[in-house]
PDB file with one MODEL, atoms N, CA, C and O in Angstrom:
MODEL        1
ATOM      1  N   UNK A   1     -53.738  12.131 -50.829  1.00  0.00           N
ATOM      2  CA  UNK A   1     -53.613  11.792 -49.444  1.00  0.00           C
ATOM      3  C   UNK A   1     -53.452  12.974 -48.555  1.00  0.00           C
ATOM      4  O   UNK A   1     -54.005  13.009 -47.456  1.00  0.00           O
ATOM      5  N   UNK A   2     -52.685  13.974 -49.017  1.00  0.00           N
ATOM      6  CA  UNK A   2     -52.488  15.193 -48.225  1.00  0.00           C
ATOM      7  C   UNK A   2     -53.820  15.920 -48.055  1.00  0.00           C
ATOM      8  O   UNK A   2     -54.102  16.421 -46.966  1.00  0.00           O
ATOM      9  N   UNK A   3     -54.655  15.994 -49.111  1.00  0.00           N
ATOM     10  CA  UNK A   3     -55.914  16.645 -48.992  1.00  0.00           C
ATOM     11  C   UNK A   3     -56.835  15.920 -48.018  1.00  0.00           C
ATOM     12  O   UNK A   3     -57.557  16.564 -47.257  1.00  0.00           O
ATOM     13  N   UNK A   4     -56.822  14.650 -48.030  1.00  0.00           N
ATOM     14  CA  UNK A   4     -57.661  13.870 -47.097  1.00  0.00           C
ATOM     15  C   UNK A   4     -57.233  14.174 -45.676  1.00  0.00           C
ATOM     16  O   UNK A   4     -58.067  14.486 -44.826  1.00  0.00           O
ATOM     17  N   UNK A   5     -55.919  14.082 -45.410  1.00  0.00           N
ATOM     18  CA  UNK A   5     -55.463  14.355 -44.044  1.00  0.00           C
ATOM     19  C   UNK A   5     -55.686  15.815 -43.648  1.00  0.00           C
ATOM     20  O   UNK A   5     -55.906  16.098 -42.470  1.00  0.00           O
ATOM     21  N   UNK A   6     -55.636  16.716 -44.571  1.00  0.00           N
ATOM     22  CA  UNK A   6     -55.953  18.089 -44.299  1.00  0.00           C
ATOM     23  C   UNK A   6     -57.436  18.290 -43.927  1.00  0.00           C
ATOM     24  O   UNK A   6     -57.768  19.095 -43.057  1.00  0.00           O
ATOM     25  N   UNK A   7     -58.313  17.540 -44.609  1.00  0.00           N
ATOM     26  CA  UNK A   7     -59.717  17.620 -44.209  1.00  0.00           C
ATOM     27  C   UNK A   7     -59.960  17.021 -42.844  1.00  0.00           C
ATOM     28  O   UNK A   7     -60.734  17.553 -42.049  1.00  0.00           O
ATOM     29  N   UNK A   8     -59.286  15.893 -42.572  1.00  0.00           N
ATOM     30  CA  UNK A   8     -59.419  15.294 -41.237  1.00  0.00           C
ATOM     31  C   UNK A   8     -58.939  16.262 -40.158  1.00  0.00           C
ATOM     32  O   UNK A   8     -59.599  16.427 -39.132  1.00  0.00           O
ATOM     33  N   UNK A   9     -57.815  16.891 -40.383  1.00  0.00           N
ATOM     34  CA  UNK A   9     -57.258  17.823 -39.448  1.00  0.00           C
ATOM     35  C   UNK A   9     -58.190  19.065 -39.226  1.00  0.00           C
ATOM     36  O   UNK A   9     -58.330  19.576 -38.115  1.00  0.00           O
ATOM     37  N   UNK A  10     -58.800  19.505 -40.330  1.00  0.00           N
ATOM     38  CA  UNK A  10     -59.705  20.652 -40.224  1.00  0.00           C
ATOM     39  C   UNK A  10     -60.988  20.256 -39.399  1.00  0.00           C
ATOM     40  O   UNK A  10     -61.546  21.061 -38.653  1.00  0.00           O
ATOM     41  N   UNK A  11     -61.409  18.985 -39.580  1.00  0.00           N
ATOM     42  CA  UNK A  11     -62.599  18.525 -38.802  1.00  0.00           C
ATOM     43  C   UNK A  11     -62.225  18.315 -37.324  1.00  0.00           C
ATOM     44  O   UNK A  11     -63.086  18.447 -36.454  1.00  0.00           O
ATOM     45  N   UNK A  12     -61.001  18.002 -37.038  1.00  0.00           N
ATOM     46  CA  UNK A  12     -60.565  17.759 -35.661  1.00  0.00           C
ATOM     47  C   UNK A  12     -59.619  18.902 -35.105  1.00  0.00           C
ATOM     48  O   UNK A  12     -58.634  18.643 -34.413  1.00  0.00           O
ATOM     49  N   UNK A  13     -59.973  20.112 -35.440  1.00  0.00           N
ATOM     50  CA  UNK A  13     -59.012  21.160 -35.135  1.00  0.00           C
ATOM     51  C   UNK A  13     -58.684  21.306 -33.665  1.00  0.00           C
ATOM     52  O   UNK A  13     -57.557  21.673 -33.331  1.00  0.00           O
ATOM     53  N   UNK A  14     -59.653  21.024 -32.746  1.00  0.00           N
ATOM     54  CA  UNK A  14     -59.306  21.090 -31.310  1.00  0.00           C
ATOM     55  C   UNK A  14     -58.256  20.080 -30.897  1.00  0.00           C
ATOM     56  O   UNK A  14     -57.355  20.377 -30.113  1.00  0.00           O
ATOM     57  N   UNK A  15     -58.389  18.882 -31.440  1.00  0.00           N
ATOM     58  CA  UNK A  15     -57.410  17.833 -31.131  1.00  0.00           C
ATOM     59  C   UNK A  15     -56.046  18.176 -31.748  1.00  0.00           C
ATOM     60  O   UNK A  15     -55.004  18.019 -31.111  1.00  0.00           O
ATOM     61  N   UNK A  16     -56.075  18.628 -32.952  1.00  0.00           N
ATOM     62  CA  UNK A  16     -54.851  18.957 -33.678  1.00  0.00           C
ATOM     63  C   UNK A  16     -54.090  20.108 -32.921  1.00  0.00           C
ATOM     64  O   UNK A  16     -52.869  20.064 -32.773  1.00  0.00           O
ATOM     65  N   UNK A  17     -54.859  21.130 -32.453  1.00  0.00           N
ATOM     66  CA  UNK A  17     -54.288  22.208 -31.744  1.00  0.00           C
ATOM     67  C   UNK A  17     -53.616  21.745 -30.405  1.00  0.00           C
ATOM     68  O   UNK A  17     -52.520  22.170 -30.041  1.00  0.00           O
ATOM     69  N   UNK A  18     -54.348  20.859 -29.719  1.00  0.00           N
ATOM     70  CA  UNK A  18     -53.783  20.364 -28.411  1.00  0.00           C
ATOM     71  C   UNK A  18     -52.562  19.550 -28.655  1.00  0.00           C
ATOM     72  O   UNK A  18     -51.584  19.713 -27.927  1.00  0.00           O
ATOM     73  N   UNK A  19     -52.546  18.664 -29.650  1.00  0.00           N
ATOM     74  CA  UNK A  19     -51.396  17.753 -29.888  1.00  0.00           C
ATOM     75  C   UNK A  19     -50.258  18.578 -30.379  1.00  0.00           C
ATOM     76  O   UNK A  19     -49.123  18.309 -29.986  1.00  0.00           O
ATOM     77  N   UNK A  20     -50.478  19.595 -31.234  1.00  0.00           N
ATOM     78  CA  UNK A  20     -49.365  20.457 -31.718  1.00  0.00           C
ATOM     79  C   UNK A  20     -48.832  21.274 -30.561  1.00  0.00           C
ATOM     80  O   UNK A  20     -47.614  21.414 -30.449  1.00  0.00           O
ATOM     81  N   UNK A  21     -49.655  21.812 -29.708  1.00  0.00           N
ATOM     82  CA  UNK A  21     -49.167  22.575 -28.537  1.00  0.00           C
ATOM     83  C   UNK A  21     -48.319  21.714 -27.639  1.00  0.00           C
ATOM     84  O   UNK A  21     -47.251  22.137 -27.197  1.00  0.00           O
ATOM     85  N   UNK A  22     -48.778  20.514 -27.365  1.00  0.00           N
ATOM     86  CA  UNK A  22     -48.024  19.567 -26.450  1.00  0.00           C
ATOM     87  C   UNK A  22     -46.678  19.292 -27.100  1.00  0.00           C
ATOM     88  O   UNK A  22     -45.640  19.397 -26.446  1.00  0.00           O
ATOM     89  N   UNK A  23     -46.688  18.945 -28.365  1.00  0.00           N
ATOM     90  CA  UNK A  23     -45.449  18.535 -29.013  1.00  0.00           C
ATOM     91  C   UNK A  23     -44.433  19.658 -29.151  1.00  0.00           C
ATOM     92  O   UNK A  23     -43.244  19.448 -28.913  1.00  0.00           O
ATOM     93  N   UNK A  24     -44.886  20.848 -29.533  1.00  0.00           N
ATOM     94  CA  UNK A  24     -43.977  21.978 -29.630  1.00  0.00           C
ATOM     95  C   UNK A  24     -43.447  22.356 -28.280  1.00  0.00           C
ATOM     96  O   UNK A  24     -42.258  22.648 -28.153  1.00  0.00           O
ATOM     97  N   UNK A  25     -44.308  22.363 -27.226  1.00  0.00           N
ATOM     98  CA  UNK A  25     -43.862  22.738 -25.910  1.00  0.00           C
ATOM     99  C   UNK A  25     -42.879  21.740 -25.330  1.00  0.00           C
ATOM    100  O   UNK A  25     -41.882  22.131 -24.721  1.00  0.00           O
ATOM    101  N   UNK A  26     -43.153  20.438 -25.516  1.00  0.00           N
ATOM    102  CA  UNK A  26     -42.237  19.425 -25.013  1.00  0.00           C
ATOM    103  C   UNK A  26     -40.901  19.443 -25.723  1.00  0.00           C
ATOM    104  O   UNK A  26     -39.873  19.208 -25.088  1.00  0.00           O
ATOM    105  N   UNK A  27     -40.878  19.706 -26.986  1.00  0.00           N
ATOM    106  CA  UNK A  27     -39.637  19.864 -27.719  1.00  0.00           C
ATOM    107  C   UNK A  27     -38.839  21.087 -27.204  1.00  0.00           C
ATOM    108  O   UNK A  27     -37.621  21.028 -27.032  1.00  0.00           O
ATOM    109  N   UNK A  28     -39.553  22.164 -26.973  1.00  0.00           N
ATOM    110  CA  UNK A  28     -38.870  23.357 -26.445  1.00  0.00           C
ATOM    111  C   UNK A  28     -38.270  23.123 -25.056  1.00  0.00           C
ATOM    112  O   UNK A  28     -37.148  23.561 -24.797  1.00  0.00           O
ATOM    113  N   UNK A  29     -38.973  22.461 -24.180  1.00  0.00           N
ATOM    114  CA  UNK A  29     -38.456  22.168 -22.846  1.00  0.00           C
ATOM    115  C   UNK A  29     -37.235  21.249 -22.916  1.00  0.00           C
ATOM    116  O   UNK A  29     -36.238  21.482 -22.232  1.00  0.00           O
ATOM    117  N   UNK A  30     -37.317  20.194 -23.754  1.00  0.00           N
ATOM    118  CA  UNK A  30     -36.188  19.249 -23.867  1.00  0.00           C
ATOM    119  C   UNK A  30     -34.996  19.941 -24.501  1.00  0.00           C
ATOM    120  O   UNK A  30     -33.862  19.692 -24.093  1.00  0.00           O
ATOM    121  N   UNK A  31     -35.216  20.805 -25.487  1.00  0.00           N
ATOM    122  CA  UNK A  31     -34.111  21.489 -26.113  1.00  0.00           C
ATOM    123  C   UNK A  31     -33.484  22.466 -25.113  1.00  0.00           C
ATOM    124  O   UNK A  31     -32.260  22.585 -25.044  1.00  0.00           O
ATOM    125  N   UNK A  32     -34.313  23.157 -24.346  1.00  0.00           N
ATOM    126  CA  UNK A  32     -33.762  24.064 -23.345  1.00  0.00           C
ATOM    127  C   UNK A  32     -32.929  23.372 -22.286  1.00  0.00           C
ATOM    128  O   UNK A  32     -31.823  23.811 -21.970  1.00  0.00           O
ATOM    129  N   UNK A  33     -33.446  22.319 -21.754  1.00  0.00           N
ATOM    130  CA  UNK A  33     -32.707  21.622 -20.655  1.00  0.00           C
ATOM    131  C   UNK A  33     -31.429  20.984 -21.216  1.00  0.00           C
ATOM    132  O   UNK A  33     -30.384  21.074 -20.570  1.00  0.00           O
ATOM    133  N   UNK A  34     -31.471  20.348 -22.381  1.00  0.00           N
ATOM    134  CA  UNK A  34     -30.308  19.738 -22.978  1.00  0.00           C
ATOM    135  C   UNK A  34     -29.239  20.802 -23.448  1.00  0.00           C
ATOM    136  O   UNK A  34     -28.050  20.525 -23.603  1.00  0.00           O
ATOM    137  N   UNK A  35     -29.769  21.999 -23.651  1.00  0.00           N
ATOM    138  CA  UNK A  35     -28.820  23.061 -24.106  1.00  0.00           C
ATOM    139  C   UNK A  35     -28.272  23.894 -22.958  1.00  0.00           C
ATOM    140  O   UNK A  35     -27.173  24.440 -23.051  1.00  0.00           O
ATOM    141  N   UNK A  36     -29.015  23.988 -21.904  1.00  0.00           N
ATOM    142  CA  UNK A  36     -28.559  24.860 -20.741  1.00  0.00           C
ATOM    143  C   UNK A  36     -27.504  24.132 -19.950  1.00  0.00           C
ATOM    144  O   UNK A  36     -26.598  24.756 -19.398  1.00  0.00           O
ATOM    145  N   UNK A  37     -27.606  22.826 -19.887  1.00  0.00           N
ATOM    146  CA  UNK A  37     -26.556  22.042 -19.097  1.00  0.00           C
ATOM    147  C   UNK A  37     -25.182  22.303 -19.609  1.00  0.00           C
ATOM    148  O   UNK A  37     -24.331  22.681 -18.804  1.00  0.00           O
ATOM    149  N   UNK A  38     -24.861  22.134 -20.927  1.00  0.00           N
ATOM    150  CA  UNK A  38     -23.526  22.420 -21.398  1.00  0.00           C
ATOM    151  C   UNK A  38     -23.178  23.897 -21.307  1.00  0.00           C
ATOM    152  O   UNK A  38     -22.026  24.256 -21.063  1.00  0.00           O
ATOM    153  N   UNK A  39     -24.162  24.742 -21.500  1.00  0.00           N
ATOM    154  CA  UNK A  39     -23.945  26.187 -21.439  1.00  0.00           C
ATOM    155  C   UNK A  39     -23.512  26.609 -20.008  1.00  0.00           C
ATOM    156  O   UNK A  39     -22.743  27.553 -19.824  1.00  0.00           O
ATOM    157  N   UNK A  40     -24.018  25.899 -19.050  1.00  0.00           N
ATOM    158  CA  UNK A  40     -23.712  26.202 -17.603  1.00  0.00           C
ATOM    159  C   UNK A  40     -22.412  25.535 -17.176  1.00  0.00           C
ATOM    160  O   UNK A  40     -21.988  25.688 -16.030  1.00  0.00           O
ATOM    161  N   UNK A  41     -21.771  24.796 -18.084  1.00  0.00           N
ATOM    162  CA  UNK A  41     -20.486  24.186 -17.711  1.00  0.00           C
ATOM    163  C   UNK A  41     -20.584  22.719 -17.443  1.00  0.00           C
ATOM    164  O   UNK A  41     -19.587  22.112 -17.052  1.00  0.00           O
ATOM    165  N   UNK A  42     -21.761  22.094 -17.636  1.00  0.00           N
ATOM    166  CA  UNK A  42     -21.882  20.696 -17.422  1.00  0.00           C
ATOM    167  C   UNK A  42     -21.562  19.871 -18.662  1.00  0.00           C
ATOM    168  O   UNK A  42     -21.235  20.432 -19.708  1.00  0.00           O
ATOM    169  N   UNK A  43     -21.648  18.602 -18.565  1.00  0.00           N
ATOM    170  CA  UNK A  43     -21.431  17.717 -19.642  1.00  0.00           C
ATOM    171  C   UNK A  43     -22.741  17.524 -20.498  1.00  0.00           C
ATOM    172  O   UNK A  43     -23.856  17.543 -19.977  1.00  0.00           O
ATOM    173  N   UNK A  44     -22.544  17.351 -21.751  1.00  0.00           N
ATOM    174  CA  UNK A  44     -23.729  17.254 -22.653  1.00  0.00           C
ATOM    175  C   UNK A  44     -24.528  15.969 -22.191  1.00  0.00           C
ATOM    176  O   UNK A  44     -23.962  14.942 -21.816  1.00  0.00           O
ATOM    177  N   UNK A  45     -25.853  16.123 -22.253  1.00  0.00           N
ATOM    178  CA  UNK A  45     -26.726  15.084 -21.746  1.00  0.00           C
ATOM    179  C   UNK A  45     -26.965  13.938 -22.737  1.00  0.00           C
ATOM    180  O   UNK A  45     -27.162  12.796 -22.321  1.00  0.00           O
ATOM    181  N   UNK A  46     -26.950  14.223 -24.008  1.00  0.00           N
ATOM    182  CA  UNK A  46     -27.075  13.150 -25.006  1.00  0.00           C
ATOM    183  C   UNK A  46     -28.518  12.924 -25.450  1.00  0.00           C
ATOM    184  O   UNK A  46     -29.455  13.522 -24.921  1.00  0.00           O
ATOM    185  N   UNK A  47     -28.661  12.059 -26.420  1.00  0.00           N
ATOM    186  CA  UNK A  47     -29.974  11.804 -27.036  1.00  0.00           C
ATOM    187  C   UNK A  47     -30.995  11.112 -26.184  1.00  0.00           C
ATOM    188  O   UNK A  47     -32.185  11.418 -26.252  1.00  0.00           O
ATOM    189  N   UNK A  48     -30.516  10.136 -25.342  1.00  0.00           N
ATOM    190  CA  UNK A  48     -31.453   9.417 -24.456  1.00  0.00           C
ATOM    191  C   UNK A  48     -32.058  10.354 -23.443  1.00  0.00           C
ATOM    192  O   UNK A  48     -33.248  10.242 -23.146  1.00  0.00           O
ATOM    193  N   UNK A  49     -31.289  11.272 -22.902  1.00  0.00           N
ATOM    194  CA  UNK A  49     -31.860  12.244 -21.953  1.00  0.00           C
ATOM    195  C   UNK A  49     -32.817  13.175 -22.643  1.00  0.00           C
ATOM    196  O   UNK A  49     -33.841  13.549 -22.071  1.00  0.00           O
ATOM    197  N   UNK A  50     -32.494  13.568 -23.901  1.00  0.00           N
ATOM    198  CA  UNK A  50     -33.416  14.425 -24.638  1.00  0.00           C
ATOM    199  C   UNK A  50     -34.775  13.736 -24.835  1.00  0.00           C
ATOM    200  O   UNK A  50     -35.824  14.352 -24.650  1.00  0.00           O
ATOM    201  N   UNK A  51     -34.738  12.470 -25.207  1.00  0.00           N
ATOM    202  CA  UNK A  51     -36.006  11.734 -25.388  1.00  0.00           C
ATOM    203  C   UNK A  51     -36.750  11.569 -24.090  1.00  0.00           C
ATOM    204  O   UNK A  51     -37.977  11.668 -24.076  1.00  0.00           O
ATOM    205  N   UNK A  52     -36.047  11.317 -22.982  1.00  0.00           N
ATOM    206  CA  UNK A  52     -36.689  11.127 -21.692  1.00  0.00           C
ATOM    207  C   UNK A  52     -37.356  12.456 -21.280  1.00  0.00           C
ATOM    208  O   UNK A  52     -38.509  12.468 -20.849  1.00  0.00           O
ATOM    209  N   UNK A  53     -36.630  13.556 -21.416  1.00  0.00           N
ATOM    210  CA  UNK A  53     -37.182  14.856 -21.023  1.00  0.00           C
ATOM    211  C   UNK A  53     -38.368  15.210 -21.997  1.00  0.00           C
ATOM    212  O   UNK A  53     -39.391  15.741 -21.564  1.00  0.00           O
ATOM    213  N   UNK A  54     -38.206  14.913 -23.262  1.00  0.00           N
ATOM    214  CA  UNK A  54     -39.313  15.143 -24.215  1.00  0.00           C
ATOM    215  C   UNK A  54     -40.520  14.413 -23.851  1.00  0.00           C
ATOM    216  O   UNK A  54     -41.609  14.982 -23.925  1.00  0.00           O
ATOM    217  N   UNK A  55     -40.419  13.127 -23.441  1.00  0.00           N
ATOM    218  CA  UNK A  55     -41.601  12.340 -23.141  1.00  0.00           C
ATOM    219  C   UNK A  55     -42.222  12.829 -21.814  1.00  0.00           C
ATOM    220  O   UNK A  55     -43.443  12.935 -21.695  1.00  0.00           O
ATOM    221  N   UNK A  56     -41.380  13.119 -20.840  1.00  0.00           N
ATOM    222  CA  UNK A  56     -41.900  13.628 -19.572  1.00  0.00           C
ATOM    223  C   UNK A  56     -42.597  14.968 -19.686  1.00  0.00           C
ATOM    224  O   UNK A  56     -43.652  15.181 -19.088  1.00  0.00           O
ATOM    225  N   UNK A  57     -41.987  15.904 -20.482  1.00  0.00           N
ATOM    226  CA  UNK A  57     -42.648  17.178 -20.704  1.00  0.00           C
ATOM    227  C   UNK A  57     -43.935  17.050 -21.467  1.00  0.00           C
ATOM    228  O   UNK A  57     -44.908  17.757 -21.207  1.00  0.00           O
ATOM    229  N   UNK A  58     -43.929  16.086 -22.468  1.00  0.00           N
ATOM    230  CA  UNK A  58     -45.144  15.857 -23.211  1.00  0.00           C
ATOM    231  C   UNK A  58     -46.290  15.272 -22.331  1.00  0.00           C
ATOM    232  O   UNK A  58     -47.451  15.644 -22.500  1.00  0.00           O
ATOM    233  N   UNK A  59     -45.969  14.409 -21.451  1.00  0.00           N
ATOM    234  CA  UNK A  59     -46.945  13.872 -20.510  1.00  0.00           C
ATOM    235  C   UNK A  59     -47.517  14.930 -19.596  1.00  0.00           C
ATOM    236  O   UNK A  59     -48.726  14.996 -19.375  1.00  0.00           O
ATOM    237  N   UNK A  60     -46.608  15.780 -19.055  1.00  0.00           N
ATOM    238  CA  UNK A  60     -47.089  16.899 -18.251  1.00  0.00           C
ATOM    239  C   UNK A  60     -47.942  17.896 -19.005  1.00  0.00           C
ATOM    240  O   UNK A  60     -48.930  18.416 -18.486  1.00  0.00           O
ATOM    241  N   UNK A  61     -47.542  18.155 -20.246  1.00  0.00           N
ATOM    242  CA  UNK A  61     -48.330  19.041 -21.142  1.00  0.00           C
ATOM    243  C   UNK A  61     -49.670  18.471 -21.460  1.00  0.00           C
ATOM    244  O   UNK A  61     -50.665  19.195 -21.490  1.00  0.00           O
ATOM    245  N   UNK A  62     -49.723  17.164 -21.703  1.00  0.00           N
ATOM    246  CA  UNK A  62     -51.033  16.518 -21.975  1.00  0.00           C
ATOM    247  C   UNK A  62     -51.938  16.612 -20.781  1.00  0.00           C
ATOM    248  O   UNK A  62     -53.136  16.863 -20.917  1.00  0.00           O
ATOM    249  N   UNK A  63     -51.374  16.413 -19.610  1.00  0.00           N
ATOM    250  CA  UNK A  63     -52.195  16.525 -18.386  1.00  0.00           C
ATOM    251  C   UNK A  63     -52.755  17.911 -18.191  1.00  0.00           C
ATOM    252  O   UNK A  63     -53.921  18.062 -17.824  1.00  0.00           O
ATOM    253  N   UNK A  64     -51.920  18.962 -18.437  1.00  0.00           N
ATOM    254  CA  UNK A  64     -52.364  20.321 -18.266  1.00  0.00           C
ATOM    255  C   UNK A  64     -53.443  20.634 -19.337  1.00  0.00           C
ATOM    256  O   UNK A  64     -54.450  21.267 -19.019  1.00  0.00           O
ATOM    257  N   UNK A  65     -53.241  20.199 -20.589  1.00  0.00           N
ATOM    258  CA  UNK A  65     -54.222  20.420 -21.641  1.00  0.00           C
ATOM    259  C   UNK A  65     -55.546  19.728 -21.304  1.00  0.00           C
ATOM    260  O   UNK A  65     -56.612  20.301 -21.530  1.00  0.00           O
ATOM    261  N   UNK A  66     -55.492  18.518 -20.774  1.00  0.00           N
ATOM    262  CA  UNK A  66     -56.685  17.782 -20.373  1.00  0.00           C
ATOM    263  C   UNK A  66     -57.475  18.513 -19.314  1.00  0.00           C
ATOM    264  O   UNK A  66     -58.691  18.672 -19.418  1.00  0.00           O
ATOM    265  N   UNK A  67     -56.750  18.962 -18.275  1.00  0.00           N
ATOM    266  CA  UNK A  67     -57.392  19.677 -17.148  1.00  0.00           C
ATOM    267  C   UNK A  67     -57.981  20.996 -17.656  1.00  0.00           C
ATOM    268  O   UNK A  67     -59.091  21.364 -17.274  1.00  0.00           O
ATOM    269  N   UNK A  68     -57.266  21.687 -18.490  1.00  0.00           N
ATOM    270  CA  UNK A  68     -57.718  23.027 -18.991  1.00  0.00           C
ATOM    271  C   UNK A  68     -58.993  22.835 -19.868  1.00  0.00           C
ATOM    272  O   UNK A  68     -59.970  23.571 -19.727  1.00  0.00           O
ATOM    273  N   UNK A  69     -58.953  21.844 -20.758  1.00  0.00           N
ATOM    274  CA  UNK A  69     -60.073  21.641 -21.658  1.00  0.00           C
ATOM    275  C   UNK A  69     -61.312  21.102 -20.876  1.00  0.00           C
ATOM    276  O   UNK A  69     -62.455  21.407 -21.213  1.00  0.00           O
ATOM    277  N   UNK A  70     -61.049  20.322 -19.861  1.00  0.00           N
ATOM    278  CA  UNK A  70     -62.251  19.823 -19.058  1.00  0.00           C
ATOM    279  C   UNK A  70     -62.896  21.025 -18.296  1.00  0.00           C
ATOM    280  O   UNK A  70     -64.120  21.138 -18.220  1.00  0.00           O
ATOM    281  N   UNK A  71     -62.082  21.861 -17.770  1.00  0.00           N
ATOM    282  CA  UNK A  71     -62.586  23.029 -17.006  1.00  0.00           C
ATOM    283  C   UNK A  71     -63.363  23.945 -17.958  1.00  0.00           C
ATOM    284  O   UNK A  71     -64.420  24.454 -17.586  1.00  0.00           O
ATOM    285  N   UNK A  72     -62.848  24.168 -19.203  1.00  0.00           N
ATOM    286  CA  UNK A  72     -63.593  24.992 -20.127  1.00  0.00           C
ATOM    287  C   UNK A  72     -64.885  24.336 -20.559  1.00  0.00           C
ATOM    288  O   UNK A  72     -65.882  25.029 -20.766  1.00  0.00           O
ATOM    289  N   UNK A  73     -64.900  22.968 -20.707  1.00  0.00           N
ATOM    290  CA  UNK A  73     -66.117  22.316 -21.092  1.00  0.00           C
ATOM    291  C   UNK A  73     -67.150  22.407 -19.985  1.00  0.00           C
ATOM    292  O   UNK A  73     -68.338  22.576 -20.261  1.00  0.00           O
ATOM    293  N   UNK A  74     -66.724  22.298 -18.753  1.00  0.00           N
ATOM    294  CA  UNK A  74     -67.638  22.492 -17.656  1.00  0.00           C
ATOM    295  C   UNK A  74     -68.195  23.864 -17.550  1.00  0.00           C
ATOM    296  O   UNK A  74     -69.344  24.031 -17.144  1.00  0.00           O
ATOM    297  N   UNK A  75     -67.422  24.863 -17.902  1.00  0.00           N
ATOM    298  CA  UNK A  75     -67.828  26.244 -17.823  1.00  0.00           C
ATOM    299  C   UNK A  75     -68.876  26.556 -18.962  1.00  0.00           C
ATOM    300  O   UNK A  75     -69.729  27.433 -18.824  1.00  0.00           O
ATOM    301  N   UNK A  76     -68.761  25.820 -20.035  1.00  0.00           N
ATOM    302  CA  UNK A  76     -69.722  26.027 -21.138  1.00  0.00           C
ATOM    303  C   UNK A  76     -71.034  25.292 -20.958  1.00  0.00           C
ATOM    304  O   UNK A  76     -71.968  25.531 -21.724  1.00  0.00           O
ATOM    305  N   UNK A  77     -71.147  24.402 -19.971  1.00  0.00           N
ATOM    306  CA  UNK A  77     -72.368  23.653 -19.769  1.00  0.00           C
ATOM    307  C   UNK A  77     -73.485  24.590 -19.353  1.00  0.00           C
ATOM    308  O   UNK A  77     -73.271  25.490 -18.540  1.00  0.00           O
ATOM    309  N   UNK A  78     -74.639  24.395 -19.883  1.00  0.00           N
ATOM    310  CA  UNK A  78     -75.771  25.217 -19.457  1.00  0.00           C
ATOM    311  C   UNK A  78     -76.163  24.898 -18.035  1.00  0.00           C
ATOM    312  O   UNK A  78     -76.162  23.746 -17.602  1.00  0.00           O
ATOM    313  N   UNK A  79     -76.490  25.929 -17.340  1.00  0.00           N
ATOM    314  CA  UNK A  79     -76.873  25.745 -15.886  1.00  0.00           C
ATOM    315  C   UNK A  79     -78.340  25.643 -15.815  1.00  0.00           C
ATOM    316  O   UNK A  79     -79.039  26.495 -16.364  1.00  0.00           O
ATOM    317  N   UNK A  80     -78.863  24.623 -15.152  1.00  0.00           N
ATOM    318  CA  UNK A  80     -80.283  24.419 -14.995  1.00  0.00           C
ATOM    319  C   UNK A  80     -80.847  25.454 -14.032  1.00  0.00           C
ATOM    320  O   UNK A  80     -80.275  25.695 -12.969  1.00  0.00           O
ATOM    321  N   UNK A  81     -81.952  26.056 -14.397  1.00  0.00           N
ATOM    322  CA  UNK A  81     -82.579  27.042 -13.562  1.00  0.00           C
ATOM    323  C   UNK A  81     -83.774  26.426 -12.915  1.00  0.00           C
ATOM    324  O   UNK A  81     -84.662  25.909 -13.595  1.00  0.00           O
ATOM    325  N   UNK A  82     -83.810  26.472 -11.631  1.00  0.00           N
ATOM    326  CA  UNK A  82     -84.906  25.882 -10.905  1.00  0.00           C
ATOM    327  C   UNK A  82     -86.093  26.854 -10.809  1.00  0.00           C
ATOM    328  O   UNK A  82     -85.916  28.034 -10.503  1.00  0.00           O
ATOM    329  N   UNK A  83     -87.310  26.337 -11.077  1.00  0.00           N
ATOM    330  CA  UNK A  83     -88.479  27.167 -10.967  1.00  0.00           C
ATOM    331  C   UNK A  83     -89.160  26.976  -9.611  1.00  0.00           C
ATOM    332  O   UNK A  83     -90.142  27.657  -9.317  1.00  0.00           O
ATOM    333  N   UNK A  84     -88.666  26.084  -8.803  1.00  0.00           N
ATOM    334  CA  UNK A  84     -89.223  25.863  -7.480  1.00  0.00           C
ATOM    335  C   UNK A  84     -90.298  24.863  -7.433  1.00  0.00           C
ATOM    336  O   UNK A  84     -90.797  24.537  -6.355  1.00  0.00           O
ATOM    337  N   UNK A  85     -90.705  24.326  -8.629  1.00  0.00           N
ATOM    338  CA  UNK A  85     -91.785  23.341  -8.713  1.00  0.00           C
ATOM    339  C   UNK A  85     -91.192  22.040  -9.291  1.00  0.00           C
ATOM    340  O   UNK A  85     -90.209  22.050 -10.032  1.00  0.00           O
ATOM    341  N   UNK A  86     -91.822  20.951  -8.925  1.00  0.00           N
ATOM    342  CA  UNK A  86     -91.424  19.672  -9.403  1.00  0.00           C
ATOM    343  C   UNK A  86     -92.142  19.387 -10.718  1.00  0.00           C
ATOM    344  O   UNK A  86     -93.372  19.344 -10.740  1.00  0.00           O
ATOM    345  N   UNK A  87     -91.406  19.189 -11.822  1.00  0.00           N
ATOM    346  CA  UNK A  87     -92.054  18.980 -13.123  1.00  0.00           C
ATOM    347  C   UNK A  87     -92.810  17.654 -13.180  1.00  0.00           C
ATOM    348  O   UNK A  87     -93.655  17.480 -14.058  1.00  0.00           O
ATOM    349  N   UNK A  88     -92.531  16.695 -12.259  1.00  0.00           N
ATOM    350  CA  UNK A  88     -93.182  15.417 -12.310  1.00  0.00           C
ATOM    351  C   UNK A  88     -94.526  15.436 -11.508  1.00  0.00           C
ATOM    352  O   UNK A  88     -95.372  14.558 -11.679  1.00  0.00           O
ATOM    353  N   UNK A  89     -94.683  16.413 -10.676  1.00  0.00           N
ATOM    354  CA  UNK A  89     -95.939  16.530  -9.946  1.00  0.00           C
ATOM    355  C   UNK A  89     -96.728  17.625 -10.590  1.00  0.00           C
ATOM    356  O   UNK A  89     -96.291  18.769 -10.719  1.00  0.00           O
ATOM    357  N   UNK A  90     -97.956  17.212 -11.007  1.00  0.00           N
ATOM    358  CA  UNK A  90     -98.868  18.157 -11.633  1.00  0.00           C
ATOM    359  C   UNK A  90     -99.954  18.607 -10.725  1.00  0.00           C
ATOM    360  O   UNK A  90    -100.504  17.792  -9.984  1.00  0.00           O
ATOM    361  N   UNK A  91    -100.301  19.890 -10.743  1.00  0.00           N
ATOM    362  CA  UNK A  91    -101.375  20.435  -9.937  1.00  0.00           C
ATOM    363  C   UNK A  91    -102.684  20.494 -10.695  1.00  0.00           C
ATOM    364  O   UNK A  91    -103.574  21.256 -10.317  1.00  0.00           O
ATOM    365  N   UNK A  92    -102.829  19.718 -11.747  1.00  0.00           N
ATOM    366  CA  UNK A  92    -104.049  19.809 -12.577  1.00  0.00           C
ATOM    367  C   UNK A  92    -105.179  19.097 -11.943  1.00  0.00           C
ATOM    368  O   UNK A  92    -106.279  19.068 -12.496  1.00  0.00           O
TER     369      UNK A  92
ENDMDL
END
């Protein structure tokens, strides 16, 4: 089973990279926020706040990844070069 999932992950490496980046980033943001509040003298936020921050940061990260990947895909598109003539009209 692990080999099969490894092959699937290798075939979908762009998706796996985006999902892993979003997950690790959202976890880091949630951990930072829930850790900085008590360190700054506030009361601990708790598990529900951690989950809410994690989901919000994940949604924001997914939006950023989507916009970045769409912009890169548009930049990779071949640009049509105009010859100045209409290919449907023949001068023959």
